[in-house]
PQR file of N, CA, C, O and H, with PARSE charges and radii, in Angstrom:
ATOM      1  N   MET A   1       0.938  -0.911  -0.113 -0.4000 1.5000
ATOM      2  CA  MET A   1      -0.388  -0.041   0.377 -0.0000 2.0000
ATOM      3  C   MET A   1       0.678   1.782  -0.053  0.5500 1.7000
ATOM      4  O   MET A   1       0.435   2.817  -0.673 -0.5500 1.4000
ATOM      5  N   LYS A   2       2.113   1.078   0.931 -0.4000 1.5000
ATOM      6  CA  LYS A   2       2.818   2.285   0.638 -0.0000 2.0000
ATOM      7  C   LYS A   2       3.970   2.678  -0.285  0.5500 1.7000
ATOM      8  O   LYS A   2       4.737   3.638  -0.208 -0.5500 1.4000
ATOM      9  H   LYS A   2       2.310   0.237   1.435  0.4000 1.0000
ATOM     10  N   LYS A   3       3.878   1.503  -1.346 -0.4000 1.5000
ATOM     11  CA  LYS A   3       4.299   1.940  -2.139 -0.0000 2.0000
ATOM     12  C   LYS A   3       3.495   2.249  -3.613  0.5500 1.7000
ATOM     13  O   LYS A   3       4.131   2.218  -4.666 -0.5500 1.4000
ATOM     14  H   LYS A   3       3.255   0.724  -1.409  0.4000 1.0000
ATOM     15  N   ALA A   4       1.887   2.580  -3.580 -0.4000 1.5000
ATOM     16  CA  ALA A   4       0.894   3.002  -4.504 -0.0000 2.0000
ATOM     17  C   ALA A   4       0.507   3.584  -4.309  0.5500 1.7000
ATOM     18  O   ALA A   4      -0.498   3.903  -4.945 -0.5500 1.4000
ATOM     19  H   ALA A   4       1.371   2.605  -2.724  0.4000 1.0000
ATOM     20  N   ALA A   5       0.960   4.309  -3.192 -0.4000 1.5000
ATOM     21  CA  ALA A   5       0.431   5.793  -2.372 -0.0000 2.0000
ATOM     22  C   ALA A   5       1.703   6.840  -3.226  0.5500 1.7000
ATOM     23  O   ALA A   5       1.559   7.912  -3.815 -0.5500 1.4000
ATOM     24  H   ALA A   5       1.776   4.050  -2.675  0.4000 1.0000
ATOM     25  N   SER A   6       3.436   5.659  -2.889 -0.4000 1.5000
ATOM     26  CA  SER A   6       4.277   7.210  -3.272 -0.0000 2.0000
ATOM     27  C   SER A   6       4.060   7.021  -5.072  0.5500 1.7000
ATOM     28  O   SER A   6       4.386   7.970  -5.784 -0.5500 1.4000
ATOM     29  H   SER A   6       3.552   4.788  -2.411  0.4000 1.0000
ATOM     30  N   ILE A   7       3.657   6.106  -5.527 -0.4000 1.5000
ATOM     31  CA  ILE A   7       3.848   6.022  -6.935 -0.0000 2.0000
ATOM     32  C   ILE A   7       2.635   6.982  -7.272  0.5500 1.7000
ATOM     33  O   ILE A   7       2.683   7.527  -8.375 -0.5500 1.4000
ATOM     34  H   ILE A   7       3.392   5.335  -4.948  0.4000 1.0000
ATOM     35  N   PHE A   8       1.532   7.258  -6.438 -0.4000 1.5000
ATOM     36  CA  PHE A   8       0.083   7.817  -6.745 -0.0000 2.0000
ATOM     37  C   PHE A   8       1.239   8.977  -6.533  0.5500 1.7000
ATOM     38  O   PHE A   8       1.786   9.414  -7.544 -0.5500 1.4000
ATOM     39  H   PHE A   8       1.493   6.815  -5.543  0.4000 1.0000
ATOM     40  N   ALA A   9       1.517   9.346  -5.587 -0.4000 1.5000
ATOM     41  CA  ALA A   9       2.421  10.808  -5.007 -0.0000 2.0000
ATOM     42  C   ALA A   9       3.033  11.706  -6.423  0.5500 1.7000
ATOM     43  O   ALA A   9       2.813  12.850  -6.820 -0.5500 1.4000
ATOM     44  H   ALA A   9       1.072   8.990  -4.765  0.4000 1.0000
ATOM     45  N   VAL A  10       3.992  10.456  -7.000 -0.4000 1.5000
ATOM     46  CA  VAL A  10       4.711  11.248  -7.546 -0.0000 2.0000
ATOM     47  C   VAL A  10       4.440  11.670  -8.917  0.5500 1.7000
ATOM     48  O   VAL A  10       4.858  12.712  -9.423 -0.5500 1.4000
ATOM     49  H   VAL A  10       4.170   9.527  -6.677  0.4000 1.0000
ATOM     50  N   ALA A  11       3.319  10.314  -9.787 -0.4000 1.5000
ATOM     51  CA  ALA A  11       2.818  10.398 -11.129 -0.0000 2.0000
ATOM     52  C   ALA A  11       1.874  12.260 -10.293  0.5500 1.7000
ATOM     53  O   ALA A  11       2.599  13.171 -10.695 -0.5500 1.4000
ATOM     54  H   ALA A  11       2.980   9.467  -9.376  0.4000 1.0000
ATOM     55  N   LEU A  12       1.125  12.655  -9.740 -0.4000 1.5000
ATOM     56  CA  LEU A  12       0.533  13.874  -8.535 -0.0000 2.0000
ATOM     57  C   LEU A  12       1.116  15.087  -8.806  0.5500 1.7000
ATOM     58  O   LEU A  12       0.709  16.203  -9.128 -0.5500 1.4000
ATOM     59  H   LEU A  12       0.537  11.915  -9.414  0.4000 1.0000
ATOM     60  N   MET A  13       2.370  14.480  -8.549 -0.4000 1.5000
ATOM     61  CA  MET A  13       3.622  15.543  -8.175 -0.0000 2.0000
ATOM     62  C   MET A  13       3.647  15.999 -10.095  0.5500 1.7000
ATOM     63  O   MET A  13       3.359  17.105 -10.552 -0.5500 1.4000
ATOM     64  H   MET A  13       2.701  13.574  -8.287  0.4000 1.0000
ATOM     65  N   ALA A  14       4.002  14.984 -10.754 -0.4000 1.5000
ATOM     66  CA  ALA A  14       4.541  15.393 -12.008 -0.0000 2.0000
ATOM     67  C   ALA A  14       3.780  15.527 -12.907  0.5500 1.7000
ATOM     68  O   ALA A  14       4.252  15.618 -14.040 -0.5500 1.4000
ATOM     69  H   ALA A  14       4.236  14.085 -10.383  0.4000 1.0000
ATOM     70  N   LEU A  15       1.900  15.604 -12.650 -0.4000 1.5000
ATOM     71  CA  LEU A  15       1.386  15.964 -13.264 -0.0000 2.0000
ATOM     72  C   LEU A  15       1.365  18.053 -12.871  0.5500 1.7000
ATOM     73  O   LEU A  15       1.301  18.908 -13.754 -0.5500 1.4000
ATOM     74  H   LEU A  15       1.516  15.530 -11.729  0.4000 1.0000
ATOM     75  N   GLY A  16       1.423  18.272 -11.688 -0.4000 1.5000
ATOM     76  CA  GLY A  16       1.120  19.480 -11.542 -0.0000 2.0000
ATOM     77  C   GLY A  16       2.681  20.485 -11.713  0.5500 1.7000
ATOM     78  O   GLY A  16       2.838  21.702 -11.622 -0.5500 1.4000
ATOM     79  H   GLY A  16       1.474  17.578 -10.971  0.4000 1.0000
ATOM     80  N   LEU A  17       3.604  19.449 -11.973 -0.4000 1.5000
ATOM     81  CA  LEU A  17       4.884  19.985 -12.646 -0.0000 2.0000
ATOM     82  C   LEU A  17       5.014  20.735 -14.059  0.5500 1.7000
ATOM     83  O   LEU A  17       5.574  21.816 -14.240 -0.5500 1.4000
ATOM     84  H   LEU A  17       3.476  18.460 -12.047  0.4000 1.0000
ATOM     85  N   THR A  18       4.276  19.806 -15.177 -0.4000 1.5000
ATOM     86  CA  THR A  18       3.760  19.788 -15.915 -0.0000 2.0000
ATOM     87  C   THR A  18       2.928  20.745 -16.635  0.5500 1.7000
ATOM     88  O   THR A  18       2.826  21.068 -17.819 -0.5500 1.4000
ATOM     89  H   THR A  18       3.821  18.928 -15.030  0.4000 1.0000
ATOM     90  N   THR A  19       2.139  21.237 -15.115 -0.4000 1.5000
ATOM     91  CA  THR A  19       0.996  22.755 -15.644 -0.0000 2.0000
ATOM     92  C   THR A  19       1.527  23.074 -15.714  0.5500 1.7000
ATOM     93  O   THR A  19       2.045  23.342 -16.798 -0.5500 1.4000
ATOM     94  H   THR A  19       2.221  20.974 -14.153  0.4000 1.0000
ATOM     95  N   TYR A  20       2.209  23.562 -13.925 -0.4000 1.5000
ATOM     96  CA  TYR A  20       2.671  24.846 -13.898 -0.0000 2.0000
ATOM     97  C   TYR A  20       3.662  25.376 -15.476  0.5500 1.7000
ATOM     98  O   TYR A  20       3.423  26.442 -16.043 -0.5500 1.4000
ATOM     99  H   TYR A  20       1.788  23.343 -13.044  0.4000 1.0000
ATOM    100  N   VAL A  21       5.013  24.142 -16.076 -0.4000 1.5000
ATOM    101  CA  VAL A  21       5.557  24.145 -16.627 -0.0000 2.0000
ATOM    102  C   VAL A  21       4.158  25.055 -18.000  0.5500 1.7000
ATOM    103  O   VAL A  21       4.376  26.043 -18.701 -0.5500 1.4000
ATOM    104  H   VAL A  21       5.207  23.276 -15.615  0.4000 1.0000
ATOM    105  N   VAL A  22       3.196  24.437 -17.939 -0.4000 1.5000
ATOM    106  CA  VAL A  22       2.730  24.936 -19.722 -0.0000 2.0000
ATOM    107  C   VAL A  22       1.817  25.854 -19.062  0.5500 1.7000
ATOM    108  O   VAL A  22       1.193  26.448 -19.942 -0.5500 1.4000
ATOM    109  H   VAL A  22       3.019  23.635 -17.370  0.4000 1.0000
ATOM    110  N   GLU A  23       1.452  26.246 -17.867 -0.4000 1.5000
ATOM    111  CA  GLU A  23       0.820  27.657 -17.737 -0.0000 2.0000
ATOM    112  C   GLU A  23       1.923  28.775 -17.726  0.5500 1.7000
ATOM    113  O   GLU A  23       1.400  29.769 -18.228 -0.5500 1.4000
ATOM    114  H   GLU A  23       1.959  25.764 -17.152  0.4000 1.0000
ATOM    115  N   ASN A  24       2.859  28.970 -17.471 -0.4000 1.5000
ATOM    116  CA  ASN A  24       4.418  29.816 -17.683 -0.0000 2.0000
ATOM    117  C   ASN A  24       4.853  29.548 -19.103  0.5500 1.7000
ATOM    118  O   ASN A  24       5.577  30.436 -19.553 -0.5500 1.4000
ATOM    119  H   ASN A  24       3.283  28.162 -17.063  0.4000 1.0000
ATOM    120  N   THR A  25       4.587  28.522 -19.943 -0.4000 1.5000
ATOM    121  CA  THR A  25       4.865  28.608 -20.507 -0.0000 2.0000
ATOM    122  C   THR A  25       4.106  29.746 -21.798  0.5500 1.7000
ATOM    123  O   THR A  25       4.596  30.703 -22.397 -0.5500 1.4000
ATOM    124  H   THR A  25       3.999  27.801 -19.577  0.4000 1.0000
ATOM    125  N   ALA A  26       2.764  29.132 -21.856 -0.4000 1.5000
ATOM    126  CA  ALA A  26       1.163  30.295 -21.957 -0.0000 2.0000
ATOM    127  C   ALA A  26       1.468  31.038 -21.382  0.5500 1.7000
ATOM    128  O   ALA A  26       2.584  31.311 -21.825 -0.5500 1.4000
ATOM    129  H   ALA A  26       2.366  28.355 -21.369  0.4000 1.0000
ATOM    130  N   ASN A  27       1.291  31.584 -20.696 -0.4000 1.5000
ATOM    131  CA  ASN A  27       1.662  33.400 -19.962 -0.0000 2.0000
ATOM    132  C   ASN A  27       3.070  33.631 -20.777  0.5500 1.7000
ATOM    133  O   ASN A  27       2.624  34.302 -21.709 -0.5500 1.4000
ATOM    134  H   ASN A  27       0.385  31.362 -20.336  0.4000 1.0000
ATOM    135  N   GLU A  28       4.361  33.526 -21.017 -0.4000 1.5000
ATOM    136  CA  GLU A  28       5.002  34.258 -20.985 -0.0000 2.0000
ATOM    137  C   GLU A  28       5.174  34.294 -23.054  0.5500 1.7000
ATOM    138  O   GLU A  28       6.182  34.772 -23.574 -0.5500 1.4000
ATOM    139  H   GLU A  28       4.724  32.982 -20.261  0.4000 1.0000
ATOM    140  N   PHE A  29       4.285  33.848 -23.698 -0.4000 1.5000
ATOM    141  CA  PHE A  29       4.292  34.141 -25.095 -0.0000 2.0000
ATOM    142  C   PHE A  29       2.840  34.240 -25.688  0.5500 1.7000
ATOM    143  O   PHE A  29       2.697  34.428 -26.896 -0.5500 1.4000
ATOM    144  H   PHE A  29       3.466  33.460 -23.276  0.4000 1.0000
ATOM    145  N   ASP A  30       1.565  34.091 -24.691 -0.4000 1.5000
ATOM    146  CA  ASP A  30       0.425  34.957 -24.805 -0.0000 2.0000
ATOM    147  C   ASP A  30      -0.168  33.645 -26.183  0.5500 1.7000
ATOM    148  O   ASP A  30      -1.018  33.904 -27.034 -0.5500 1.4000
ATOM    149  H   ASP A  30       1.681  33.938 -23.710  0.4000 1.0000
ATOM    150  N   PHE A  31       0.266  32.848 -26.098 -0.4000 1.5000
ATOM    151  CA  PHE A  31      -0.030  32.464 -27.471 -0.0000 2.0000
ATOM    152  C   PHE A  31      -1.645  31.739 -26.929  0.5500 1.7000
ATOM    153  O   PHE A  31      -2.759  32.123 -27.283 -0.5500 1.4000
ATOM    154  H   PHE A  31       0.957  32.638 -25.405  0.4000 1.0000
ATOM    155  N   MET A  32      -1.397  30.887 -26.216 -0.4000 1.5000
ATOM    156  CA  MET A  32      -2.541  30.396 -25.796 -0.0000 2.0000
ATOM    157  C   MET A  32      -3.804  31.446 -25.896  0.5500 1.7000
ATOM    158  O   MET A  32      -4.888  31.090 -26.357 -0.5500 1.4000
ATOM    159  H   MET A  32      -0.492  30.575 -25.928  0.4000 1.0000
ATOM    160  N   GLN A  33      -3.513  32.965 -25.348 -0.4000 1.5000
ATOM    161  CA  GLN A  33      -4.573  33.902 -25.139 -0.0000 2.0000
ATOM    162  C   GLN A  33      -5.489  34.085 -26.807  0.5500 1.7000
ATOM    163  O   GLN A  33      -6.686  34.104 -27.094 -0.5500 1.4000
ATOM    164  H   GLN A  33      -2.632  33.254 -24.973  0.4000 1.0000
ATOM    165  N   ASP A  34      -3.986  34.214 -27.766 -0.4000 1.5000
ATOM    166  CA  ASP A  34      -4.231  33.985 -28.784 -0.0000 2.0000
ATOM    167  C   ASP A  34      -5.180  33.443 -29.608  0.5500 1.7000
ATOM    168  O   ASP A  34      -6.072  34.067 -30.182 -0.5500 1.4000
ATOM    169  H   ASP A  34      -3.013  34.199 -27.532  0.4000 1.0000
ATOM    170  N   LEU A  35      -5.000  32.445 -29.644 -0.4000 1.5000
ATOM    171  CA  LEU A  35      -5.408  30.884 -29.881 -0.0000 2.0000
ATOM    172  C   LEU A  35      -7.035  30.986 -30.412  0.5500 1.7000
ATOM    173  O   LEU A  35      -7.755  30.967 -31.410 -0.5500 1.4000
ATOM    174  H   LEU A  35      -4.276  31.939 -29.177  0.4000 1.0000
ATOM    175  N   SER A  36      -7.008  31.178 -28.115 -0.4000 1.5000
ATOM    176  CA  SER A  36      -8.272  30.843 -27.737 -0.0000 2.0000
ATOM    177  C   SER A  36      -9.230  32.462 -28.497  0.5500 1.7000
ATOM    178  O   SER A  36     -10.418  32.149 -28.571 -0.5500 1.4000
ATOM    179  H   SER A  36      -6.423  31.194 -27.304  0.4000 1.0000
ATOM    180  N   THR A  37      -9.095  33.397 -28.825 -0.4000 1.5000
ATOM    181  CA  THR A  37      -9.450  34.269 -29.528 -0.0000 2.0000
ATOM    182  C   THR A  37      -9.746  33.742 -31.483  0.5500 1.7000
ATOM    183  O   THR A  37     -10.742  34.137 -32.088 -0.5500 1.4000
ATOM    184  H   THR A  37      -8.129  33.652 -28.764  0.4000 1.0000
ATOM    185  N   MET A  38      -9.177  33.264 -31.831 -0.4000 1.5000
ATOM    186  CA  MET A  38      -8.624  32.764 -33.098 -0.0000 2.0000
ATOM    187  C   MET A  38     -10.130  32.184 -33.325  0.5500 1.7000
ATOM    188  O   MET A  38     -10.909  32.477 -34.232 -0.5500 1.4000
ATOM    189  H   MET A  38      -8.367  32.943 -31.340  0.4000 1.0000
ATOM    190  N   LEU A  39     -10.341  31.173 -32.119 -0.4000 1.5000
ATOM    191  CA  LEU A  39     -11.485  29.892 -31.803 -0.0000 2.0000
ATOM    192  C   LEU A  39     -11.947  30.463 -31.975  0.5500 1.7000
ATOM    193  O   LEU A  39     -12.295  30.747 -33.121 -0.5500 1.4000
ATOM    194  H   LEU A  39      -9.708  30.935 -31.382  0.4000 1.0000
ATOM    195  N   ALA A  40     -12.469  31.367 -30.389 -0.4000 1.5000
ATOM    196  CA  ALA A  40     -13.662  32.297 -30.600 -0.0000 2.0000
ATOM    197  C   ALA A  40     -14.956  33.043 -31.668  0.5500 1.7000
ATOM    198  O   ALA A  40     -16.155  33.305 -31.570 -0.5500 1.4000
ATOM    199  H   ALA A  40     -12.186  31.137 -29.458  0.4000 1.0000
ATOM    200  N   CYS A  41     -13.887  33.174 -32.675 -0.4000 1.5000
ATOM    201  CA  CYS A  41     -13.915  33.879 -33.553 -0.0000 2.0000
ATOM    202  C   CYS A  41     -14.340  33.301 -34.845  0.5500 1.7000
ATOM    203  O   CYS A  41     -13.667  32.988 -35.828 -0.5500 1.4000
ATOM    204  H   CYS A  41     -12.913  32.962 -32.754  0.4000 1.0000
ATOM    205  N   ASP A  42     -15.709  33.224 -34.601 -0.4000 1.5000
ATOM    206  CA  ASP A  42     -15.720  32.633 -36.198 -0.0000 2.0000
ATOM    207  C   ASP A  42     -15.987  33.089 -37.508  0.5500 1.7000
ATOM    208  O   ASP A  42     -15.871  32.426 -38.539 -0.5500 1.4000
ATOM    209  H   ASP A  42     -16.256  33.478 -33.803  0.4000 1.0000
ATOM    210  N   ASN A  43     -16.361  34.292 -37.399 -0.4000 1.5000
ATOM    211  CA  ASN A  43     -15.893  35.416 -38.689 -0.0000 2.0000
ATOM    212  C   ASN A  43     -15.376  36.734 -38.550  0.5500 1.7000
ATOM    213  O   ASN A  43     -15.762  37.806 -39.015 -0.5500 1.4000
ATOM    214  H   ASN A  43     -16.455  34.830 -36.562  0.4000 1.0000
ATOM    215  N   CYS A  44     -14.111  36.332 -37.573 -0.4000 1.5000
ATOM    216  CA  CYS A  44     -13.027  37.830 -37.460 -0.0000 2.0000
ATOM    217  C   CYS A  44     -12.529  38.263 -38.834  0.5500 1.7000
ATOM    218  O   CYS A  44     -12.433  39.490 -38.862 -0.5500 1.4000
ATOM    219  H   CYS A  44     -13.798  35.460 -37.195  0.4000 1.0000
ATOM    220  N   ASP A  45     -12.153  37.644 -40.065 -0.4000 1.5000
ATOM    221  CA  ASP A  45     -11.846  37.435 -41.380 -0.0000 2.0000
ATOM    222  C   ASP A  45     -12.579  38.720 -42.339  0.5500 1.7000
ATOM    223  O   ASP A  45     -12.013  39.165 -43.338 -0.5500 1.4000
ATOM    224  H   ASP A  45     -12.231  36.647 -40.041  0.4000 1.0000
ATOM    225  N   GLN A  46     -14.354  39.382 -41.698 -0.4000 1.5000
ATOM    226  CA  GLN A  46     -14.436  39.841 -42.827 -0.0000 2.0000
ATOM    227  C   GLN A  46     -14.539  40.916 -42.215  0.5500 1.7000
ATOM    228  O   GLN A  46     -14.451  41.000 -40.990 -0.5500 1.4000
ATOM    229  H   GLN A  46     -14.813  39.020 -40.887  0.4000 1.0000
ATOM    230  N   LYS A  47     -14.715  41.762 -42.897 -0.4000 1.5000
ATOM    231  CA  LYS A  47     -14.639  43.579 -41.849 -0.0000 2.0000
ATOM    232  C   LYS A  47     -15.936  43.967 -40.961  0.5500 1.7000
ATOM    233  O   LYS A  47     -16.913  43.226 -40.842 -0.5500 1.4000
ATOM    234  H   LYS A  47     -14.786  41.694 -43.892  0.4000 1.0000
ATOM    235  N   ALA A  48     -15.802  45.221 -40.363 -0.4000 1.5000
ATOM    236  CA  ALA A  48     -17.140  45.407 -38.944 -0.0000 2.0000
ATOM    237  C   ALA A  48     -17.956  44.973 -39.924  0.5500 1.7000
ATOM    238  O   ALA A  48     -18.357  43.811 -39.854 -0.5500 1.4000
ATOM    239  H   ALA A  48     -15.009  45.822 -40.459  0.4000 1.0000
ATOM    240  N   ASP A  49     -18.321  45.725 -40.914 -0.4000 1.5000
ATOM    241  CA  ASP A  49     -19.467  46.281 -41.250 -0.0000 2.0000
ATOM    242  C   ASP A  49     -20.111  44.867 -42.166  0.5500 1.7000
ATOM    243  O   ASP A  49     -21.289  44.920 -42.520 -0.5500 1.4000
ATOM    244  H   ASP A  49     -17.995  46.669 -40.972  0.4000 1.0000
ATOM    245  N   GLU A  50     -19.414  43.844 -42.454 -0.4000 1.5000
ATOM    246  CA  GLU A  50     -19.811  42.805 -42.730 -0.0000 2.0000
ATOM    247  C   GLU A  50     -20.338  41.765 -41.886  0.5500 1.7000
ATOM    248  O   GLU A  50     -20.980  40.786 -42.266 -0.5500 1.4000
ATOM    249  H   GLU A  50     -18.457  43.800 -42.167  0.4000 1.0000
ATOM    250  N   ARG A  51     -19.980  42.090 -40.600 -0.4000 1.5000
ATOM    251  CA  ARG A  51     -20.319  40.552 -39.638 -0.0000 2.0000
ATOM    252  C   ARG A  51     -21.499  40.372 -39.367  0.5500 1.7000
ATOM    253  O   ARG A  51     -22.036  41.455 -39.598 -0.5500 1.4000
ATOM    254  H   ARG A  51     -19.458  42.885 -40.292  0.4000 1.0000
ATOM    255  N   GLU A  52     -22.384  39.542 -38.951 -0.4000 1.5000
ATOM    256  CA  GLU A  52     -23.344  39.374 -38.840 -0.0000 2.0000
ATOM    257  C   GLU A  52     -23.951  39.874 -37.145  0.5500 1.7000
ATOM    258  O   GLU A  52     -23.054  40.321 -36.431 -0.5500 1.4000
ATOM    259  H   GLU A  52     -21.948  38.662 -38.763  0.4000 1.0000
ATOM    260  N   ASP A  53     -25.002  39.833 -36.669 -0.4000 1.5000
ATOM    261  CA  ASP A  53     -25.211  40.475 -35.344 -0.0000 2.0000
ATOM    262  C   ASP A  53     -25.533  39.572 -34.638  0.5500 1.7000
ATOM    263  O   ASP A  53     -26.398  38.708 -34.784 -0.5500 1.4000
ATOM    264  H   ASP A  53     -25.731  39.470 -37.249  0.4000 1.0000
ATOM    265  N   PRO A  54     -24.492  39.856 -33.475 -0.5600 1.5000
ATOM    266  CA  PRO A  54     -24.539  38.362 -32.992  0.2800 2.0000
ATOM    267  C   PRO A  54     -25.761  37.875 -31.492  0.5500 1.7000
ATOM    268  O   PRO A  54     -25.919  36.969 -30.675 -0.5500 1.4000
ATOM    269  N   THR A  55     -26.101  38.615 -31.720 -0.4000 1.5000
ATOM    270  CA  THR A  55     -27.234  39.023 -31.038 -0.0000 2.0000
ATOM    271  C   THR A  55     -28.668  38.265 -31.729  0.5500 1.7000
ATOM    272  O   THR A  55     -29.567  37.950 -30.949 -0.5500 1.4000
ATOM    273  H   THR A  55     -25.971  39.352 -32.384  0.4000 1.0000
ATOM    274  N   ALA A  56     -28.786  38.069 -32.802 -0.4000 1.5000
ATOM    275  CA  ALA A  56     -29.915  37.534 -33.618 -0.0000 2.0000
ATOM    276  C   ALA A  56     -29.756  36.066 -34.045  0.5500 1.7000
ATOM    277  O   ALA A  56     -30.628  35.522 -34.722 -0.5500 1.4000
ATOM    278  H   ALA A  56     -28.056  38.324 -33.436  0.4000 1.0000
TER
END
């Protein structure tokens, strides 16, 4: 049981460390924010006056 708990603790620590590194990299380059903006806007390539009304 101690061995299983130790393996689980190491796996959880590795996951947390990986998450920390990914978040720091994303914040450093603002890549994730740009990507989410591109995915959220489905008609951004059109001119502002040609876009559909989002409330319609």
